[in-house]
N, C-alpha and C positions, 0 to 999 in steps of 0.2 A: 541577351537577358533584358526581358521586361522590363517599361518601366515601372517603377515602388509604385506606383499608381496602382498602377493596374494587377499588382498583385493579390492572393484572398489566397491567408491562410486561416483553415482550421480543424477544427474535430469532430467527429460524429460518433456523439453516445450516448449512450440509455439503456436503459435496464435488456438484461436478455432477452430473445425472442423478438423484440420493438420493430425490426427489420434495417437493423443502421447498413448490415453486408448487400441486403439486396437495395437496399437506397442508392449506397455506393455502387452499387452496379448499374445502378439506373440511371443514374447521371454521367459515367464512364461511357453508356451508351448512346445516352443522348446528344453527349459532347463528340461522339465521334468518335471518341480513343479505340472502343470496341466493336464492333460489326453486328454481333448480336449478343441481347443479356441472358448471361448465366441464372441460375436460382441454387440454394444454400443441395434444397436434395437431390440438386446432381452433380454435388460435386465439382461444376465446374467454374465456381465466381474469381473474380480476378482476385479479391482480395480475402480470401478463405483458403492457400492454394498446400497450407500445407497437408499430408497423411494425416497430421496426428489431429486437425480441423477437420475434418472432409468426412474423419471415423465417425469424431463425434456432434455433425452439421454445425457445430459451430464457432465462432473466431477464439483462439488462446490468446491472441499475437497483435500486437499496434501491430495496422500494414499503413505503408504513405501508398498517398496515390496521387495524379497528378492528371488536370486537363486544362484545355478555354474552354471559355465562350463571351460568348462576345466582346474581342479581343481582348478579353481579362484571363490571367494566370493564375487554377487554383494547387493550390495548395494542401490535402485535407490525408486526417488520418482515420479509417473505419478501422475500433477499437472496442476488445470484447465489452460486455456487458454483463458476464455470468462474476460473481464480484471477489472468484479465488482467481480471476487475475487480474484485478483491480492495480497493479501494478503499473501494467502495461499501459489502462486509460490515467493512471495519476500522470508520469512520464509524458505522457504524451498535450495532458494540458498546458504544458509547463510548456510546449515549444506555439498554441494557437494564440491566435492575437482574440479567436471566439469562440465557441461553444453551439455549436447544432446540436440537438439534444431529439432522440426519436420518441415520441411516445405510440403505444402501443396503442389504436382506436378498441377497442375491447380491452383491456387491462384499462388502460387510462397511467397516469403517475403507478408506479413502485416502489421499492427497495432502491432498486440499479438508479431510476429515476433520482432523488432523493438524492442519494450517493455523491452522485456525477457532476450535481447544484449545490454541493456544496461545496468539494471539490473546488469547482468555479467558482462561487463567493468566495475563500479563502485568497485564490488567488487573485480577485478582481478583474472577473472575465468577462467582457459582455457575453451573452448569449439568445440564444433565437430557438423556436420550439415547430418539427414539423411529426402533424397530428398524419399517424399510417397505417393500414389495414383496414379504410374508411370502406374498403370494398366486401370485409369478409360479411359474414353472420350477427349478430348483437354486436356490430364497432355502433358507436352514439358516437357522433362530433360535438352536440349538441352539450352530451351530458360532459363528456372529457374534458373540455372549453372550459366549464361551468367546475371544475375540479382545477382545475390548474389554476383560475383564476384566485379560488378561494384560498389553495394552497402558495401560490408565489402571486397574486396582487391582480388584485378584480384590476385597476386600474392603470396595471403596469403592462400585465399579459397582452397586447391586445390582435388580435385574428386579422390576418393578412389576406389568406385567404379565405374561401367557404367555399366548400362540395357540394353542388348541383347534383338532387338524388341523393338516397343514400344504402348500403350496402351490395350488394348485386345490380342494384338501378343507377351505384353514382357513375358519372359518367364522363363530370371536368369538373371544376373550382371556379369560382370566377375571383375578381382582383377584387380587391373590398374600397381602393380606390382609382382605380388605372383603368376598370371597367365601368361599360357604357353599361350594356346587355344584361344587367342584372334580371333575373325572372324577379316574378310581380313578389313572389312569398317569401323573399329572402330581402325585402327591400329597405325596409325597416328598419331588419340585425346588419346590411352595407353601410345603414346609413349614419345607424348608432358609432358605428366603429371607427366610421369615413374623421364626423365628428370630434370622436377620442382622438385621431391621430392628428388633427389638426391640434387641436388643443395641445395634445403635447410637442408636434412641433412651436410651434408657443411658447409655453412654459421654459424649451430652452435654452430662449431669447430675449432678454427683456426687452428689444426694440423692439423685435417678431411680437412679440408678447404684447404694446402697444397699439403697435399696428394692425393684429390682428381683433385686436377689444374696439376697435375703430370699426371697423369692417373694411376695413384694407386689405385686398385679396395679395397675395402674396406667393410671387414667381416659381418660378417650377425650383430654378435656386435653389432659393432662400426654401425651400420645402423639403428637395435632399439638403440641402447640408442642418435644416435642423432637424432630420432622422439621424441622421448619422451624429452627430452631435447626445440625442437624444438616449440611441444602442447603445452608442458608449458607455458615456456614463452608465448604462444602469436602470435611466426612467421607465427604456421602454423594449421588452421582449418579445418580436414580431414574431406570431403563428401564421403557420404555413398548414397545409391541409393536404392529402392528398394517397393513393397509391400508390408506394414502388412497385409494385410487381405489373401493376398495369397501367404504368407510362403517365398517369395519374394526379398533374398537379405539378406533376416536375420541372417539366418548362417557367413554369413561371418562379419559383424556391429556386431557380439556374441565374432568376433571371433577380430574384431576391437577394444573391449573396453579390453579384457586379452592384446592385444599386443601395445594398445598403448595411456590408461586413466591412469593417471599416483595413484598410490598406496600414502597410505599415506604417507611409509615409500621415495617413491619416491618427492613428497611435502617436504618434512624434516621440516617443522613449521608450528603454524598453530597464527593467533593476536587472542593479549590479545586489552580488552577494552583499557589501553590508553596506548598504542600503540605498547607496548614492543613483543616483537618477542620468543618464544616459542620452543624448539624441541621432537619434537613428536620419545617416546617411546613406548613398551607393562611394561617397567616396571617402568617408571616415576609414580609418585603419575597422580592421576586419574581424569579426566577434564573436562567437556562434558555440549554442550549446550541445554538446552531444545526448541526447535524448534516449539513444537506442541503440544498441548496440547487436550482430545477429553471427555467428559463426556460419556461412553459407557453402554449400558443400562443393561449390568451383571456385569463386573467389578466395574464397578462407574470411579471418573477419569483418565487416562491413559496420561501421560506424553513420549510424544516422547525424544528422546535423541541420537542427535552426540557423539559417542567419542572423542574428541580429541587427546589424549592422558592417555597414563597407562589400567590399567584392574580393572573395576567395577566390582561388583560378588554379590550373594544375598546375602541377612542375612548381607550385610557393611554398618557401620551408615558416611554418607558421607554430607558433612557442604554446604550447599546452599548458597551461599558466594551475593549471591543479596540479600536476607533477617535477613542474617545473622543465620538461625535457621539449627540446624538440620535432617534431616533424615532419616532409615531406607528403605535400598533395601528388597523387602520383595518376588519382582516378580521381572526377565524380563523377558519380550514375544519379539520372530521376530514376523512380521506382513504381513499377506499377503492376505492385504483385510479385512475381517471379521475372516481369518483365522488365530492362534493364536499358537505359538509353546515356550515351557515354555526353556532357553538357563541360566548354571550358571554363565556364564562372559562374558561381551563384553570389546572389546579393539579396539585402535582405528583404523579409520573408521566405526565401525558396525552403522546401526541404530535400537535401541531396547527402546520397552516400557517399561515404568515404573510404578507398579501396586499403588496404598494406599500411594503415598505422601499424606502428609497437608498442606504443605502448600509451592512449586510448583507451580509455572506457565510458561508461555510462554514468554522467552529471559531471562529466571535467567541459573545460572549456579552450578552448582555441582560440589565437589570436594572432596575428599577423606582425604585426607590433611587438607584444612583453609589455606592453608600460599597462594595458587594460585591467580590470578589474575581473574577478572571479563574475561569472554572472549568477544567478539566483541559483539557490541547487533543489533543485530534484528533490521534494520530502515524500519518504515512501515507509509506504502499512508496514507496521508489525507482525513481523509470523503470530498465528494466532495455533495453530496446531507443529506437534514434532510428532518424527520417526527418531526412534535410537538401530545405530547400522551396524552389523558387518559387515564384509564383502564376502562373496558368497564363495571366491578362492582365497585361503592364507596367502599372506606378503601380499595383497595387494592395494593396503592401506593406502598407501604412495601415488599410488595409482591413481585412488580413487579418490580422495584430496585435492590434485594437481585436475581433476576434470568437472569436483565440484565447484574449484577459485575456477575456473576457466565460466559455471553456467551464472553462478555470480554476478558474474561483469558484467553480462545478458539479463541478467534477472537479481537484483536489487533486493528486492523480499524472500529470498532462496537465503535461509542461513544457511552454517555448515557451522558446528564449534565443537568441542570436548568437554564436555561438564565440571565443572571445577568438580565437587564436591562428590556426583554419584561415578564418575571419570566414564561417562560412556559415550560415545560417537552422537550429535541427536544434526540430524537434517528437519530444520524447520521452514513452513511456507504457508502460506493462508487457508489451507484445507486437506486437504484427503486426493482431491481432482487434479489438486496444482502440482503435490508431488509427488503424485502419480506421475502422472506427462517427466516431472525431474526423471523418475526413478528410472522411463525408457527410455530418456535419452542417454541416463548414462549406460546401460545396456545395447540400444542399435547404436551410438555414435561411439561411442568412447570403451565399449568394449565388459563396460562392468556390471558385475551383478550385484544388487545389497538386497543382506538377509533385514527385515524392518523388524523392532517390536517395539510395545509401548512402553517407553522411555520409563525410567523407574523415580518415582519422585523425590528427592531431597529436601526430604524430613527433617526438622532438628529437633534438641535433647535441649530439653533446661531443667531448675529447680523450684522448686516452689518452695521450700523450707532449708536447714542448713543443715549440715550435717560435718561427722570429723572421722578423718580415717590419718592411719600411723604401715608404714609400712618397712621391715626391717630384708633389707638386701643384700643376701651373706653368701658366698662363695667360694668355695675356697678348691683350686688347679691343680697344685704341686709346688708352682713359681710364688708368685705375685695373687693375691685371694681380692677378691673383690666387697668390697665394705662401704652401705649408704643405709642411713632412718631416717627416713622423715615423717616429722608432725603436722599435718594445715589442718584449717579448716572452708570449707566453702557457705558461701551467703547469696542467693540471689539480687542481679544489680542489671536491673532496667538499664541503665547508660550502655552492656556491652560489658569485656570483658578485665576484670584488671587484675593484676598480681600489685602484694604484696610483701615483702622480705618483714617479720617480726621479731627474727629471730637474736637469741638476745645471749652475751654470757660466750660467743664461740661456740656453737654446736656443731654448728654449721658454718663454716670457713667461709669471709665471702665469695672466692673466687669460685666455688659452687655452688652459690644462688642461681646464677644464669641459666646451669644444666640443670640444676632443677624442676626452673619457668618454662625451661623449652621444654623438661617430657612433659610438666602440664599442660601446654601446646599441644605440642603429638598426640597427648591421652585426645585434648579435644575433637581432633580430628576423627575419631572417631568409638561414639563413645558407650555407653557396659549398656544402655539398654536394647536399642537397634543399632549399633554400627554410624551412628549420625552425626553432625557434625552438633555442639555443647556452644553454645553459647548462653550468654548476660549471667555469666558467674562471680562472683570474686572471691578471689582464692588468695588464704592468710600461710606465707609458712612459719609457724610461729615455734619447732621445738625441731632439732634429729643430734645425730650420733655421728663421728667419720668419725675412721679411723687415718693414721700417722701414713700408712706404710701403704691399705689396702684400697684404704679408696679415690673416685675415682670420677670422672665429668660422667664416663657413662653408667657404672652405679649408683649416681646420685639422678638421673635422670627413670631408671629403672625403679629406682624406691617411687619417684614421685609419680610414675604411673602406679604405683602399685595404690599409692594412696589417694591419688585423686578417682578412680576408682570405686575404694572403699567406703568412704567422703559423698558422693555421686551420692549410690545404695541410701544412704542416711538420710539425706534430703530429699526428699519427694520428689523424684525424677519424674518427666513428662514426656510427653512427644508431642514435639508442634510440625502441623503444616503451613505449607503455604495456601491463602486465599487469594484468589485475584477478583480487583473489580471488574466489573463486565455489564456491557452497555449493549444494549438489543436491540434491534429495529425490524417489527414484523408488521404487515398487516394489522388489523384493527381486528378481523373475524379467528385470529391464531393466538388471539392471546391470553385468552382459558387453559391453550393449550402448554402455553412457555411455563405460565408460572405453573401449573401444577406440576411441569418436566423440575423448575425450580426447585422448589417444597421438597423431591422426590431426592433433590441430588446437598441436602441440603445448605441450599441457596439460602441468604436472607433478601428480600428484595425489598433497594432501599428507598424506590420512589421510582412511578411513572407518570410519565406524561408524553404529549400530543406534538408531533416535530414533523409538519408542511406533511399532515394527512396522515399519517403515519401512528403508532406506540411504538416509542421508547421506553422498554424496562432499566430500570438501573439497575444492577446487584453484586453481592458477594457473595460469591464461590469457590468452594474449593480446588484444590489446580485439579488434585485424582479424580475430581469429579468432573473436569475440561476434556482428559482430553481426543475426548471424538467428540466431541459436540458438533465441531461444524457438519459432520457427516450427520448427524441425527436433529440438527437443527435443520436441517439440509428435507430433510422426509419427513417432519411437522411442519414444513410450509410450504412443499412443493418449490421447495429451492429460492421463493419469496423474500428468504427475509436471513439476516447480516448482523455480523457480530464482531464486537472487539473486544481485548479484554488486555489487563496491564497486571503486573502481579501489586496487591495491594499489601502485607503484611506473612507474619507469623503465627497463628495460635492456636489453644489447645486442643489435637485430637479425641476425639471422643473416647469413652476409659474400649467401650467394647473393641471396635478398633481397633485401640490401640493393644489392649492386648493380643487380640489378632498381628499386629507385626511385628509385638515384639513372639510372638510364639514361631513365628513362621525366622525370625532370625537368627533363632536361640540353636534353632534344630538347625540350619543350615552352618550353623558353627559346631555341633554336638557331628555333623556330616563330615567339616575339614578335619575334625582334627582323629 
């Protein structure tokens, strides 16, 4: 195990297509881990090793990697850039000490760039940027660096390497601070940012600032300490340049990881779920976060942990602080894609895979002592798309549920539930491609095939007026008969359901009143308009009749249902639909298409604003219009848009649509009869 000061732990993130996997491949090649650099089109990269990633020509899963450079050990994660697999990226950021964001030298900042930047921002994670693909046509380093500085801060994002040549003529990069042989046409630019770097170093410490302003020359150690502090505080974001596919600028980036990225010793502490902070030491009780779980076809379940404190060893017994269970570490592996290498111990900053743990999953905390606190939990994004499903073969529901339970343990952005109102089984995820990947896994790995459909919308029913209803239930069956009569009034009640007993004179005995209330509650589950849940009504029972022999609880429940149904029809019933609060982030050129589409979907645009170089539209849209929005948005924005949504409220369905829904419901009722 390396000295903690020699460990570097980072996550490689950015927009889809910016070249993250190619950069990781270049780092592994440059450091000697692999003898030949693979490529995504040739389907032979270390990190995109699964068949579905190779078919898709892009990352779907976060892949932990490691290599050595200049006596330092790097643990880093290649993450998906595509928005539907953001859960993998979110989890990886919790396991890292710094984010290396890859930006395409042609397209610059895109939706995925901002998404990961904001995620890192919420975690107070330091950042570094690599401008990639500067060998391509239409790439422009200066345009992209200007955009980065405009969006993320002119005095914050500072170039550390500058390209020599552009597009096909890109030959090398020069270091702003360390290279003496700077081409003449770059001298002014390099000197400007050399001064910028020195200013930022001086600002990191008051004593350094005073000496710097007095004209004293700072030592190499002081410069290094100042740089580390500025980067760790987020006051400086170093920007590197190059081409991963042509191995230009990769060596200087690796040197930058060694010289600029914080070690766990520099970070010094980590956060617990309860807000407390703990000092990092390899000699402290061991503590780690499970940031990823997967099922390996040969080894079984693998749990990837980031060690935050202490040292884990093989054959050690640990406590899962989340579940309260004991586990034994049978084996630890460092991973480079599917290549596994056994290790006997793992200290702060290391990322290793544990095998054969019985009751440990993503977001669990493992500790050697048991007195430690649970670590800060990963917050996963909520699903934005659902499929209703049944199994292709009858009787396989339990098998599908067991398989989905396993999949949700490895990918918490998958949701599997039965809807209380529509009674459908629902499979939720981040979009159609994410859900398609889940369905394919179910079929190929677990041998369960699903039949999917668009989920029913959980409409509601309510009233806008007042109504009265009375119903007599009378049935003679030879012995005891059934008799009950109920009179009730209903009115709108914005505070929800309210029941009152206004019967006087004992026309309905008190012991039958609960049965009346129960009958009304059962009627509200399937309203008379379209069979939907009824809400926001006040029901008053004011009269009725009973028979001393033939009345029963069942008779009064039946009479209450009939009276409620009649009263509902008199009280101007309406259908309500769920309205979602939607946040859409897109590049400026797609604004017209998006707003026009929202208007077509009966959406109300609540506001528009610029956010870090992109446009943000906030709108309220009926849920029924959003069923396939993940697919539609991808089509409208060429995959460069993203959205989030959550339930906001219920509101009245437009009359024409309501009439259509009611007619459809009544037709099905007639068919059933």
